[in-house]
C-alpha positions in Angstrom: 158.0 188.0 122.9 160.2 185.6 121.0 163.5 186.8 122.5 162.6 187.2 126.2 165.5 185.1 127.5 168.0 187.4 125.6 166.3 190.8 125.9 163.8 190.6 128.8 160.7 192.8 128.2 162.1 196.3 127.9 159.8 199.1 129.1 160.4 201.1 125.9 159.1 198.2 123.7 156.1 197.8 126.0 155.4 201.5 125.7 155.5 201.3 121.9 153.1 198.4 122.0 150.6 200.3 124.2 150.6 203.2 121.7 149.5 201.0 118.9 147.3 198.3 120.4 144.5 198.2 123.0 144.8 195.9 126.0 142.6 193.2 124.4 144.7 193.4 121.1 147.9 193.0 123.2 146.5 189.9 124.7 145.4 188.5 121.3 148.9 189.3 119.9 150.6 187.6 122.8 148.5 184.4 122.3 149.1 184.4 118.6 152.9 184.9 119.0 152.9 182.0 121.5 151.0 179.7 119.1 153.3 180.6 116.2 156.4 180.0 118.3 155.0 176.6 119.3 154.2 175.6 115.8 157.7 176.6 114.7 159.3 174.6 117.4 157.3 171.5 116.5 158.0 172.0 112.8 161.8 172.4 113.2 162.1 169.7 115.9 160.2 167.2 113.7 161.9 168.3 110.5 158.5 169.1 108.9 158.5 170.0 105.2 155.9 172.3 103.6 153.7 170.3 101.2 154.3 172.7 98.4 158.1 172.3 98.8 157.8 168.5 98.6 155.8 168.8 95.3 158.6 170.9 93.8 161.3 168.6 94.9 159.5 165.6 93.3 159.1 167.4 90.0 
């Protein structure tokens, strides 16, 4: 899901997914992947720092 522009959505990968997850689980996974990708794009684009990392840097 994160590399669609480079790899497309290969049938072999989809077949493996169907073996392990129900249709509703596949939908939930897809939504979660989309959310995580979005959060990562915001965090990288805005140069966000994890609060724990900032505490260590200040020490």
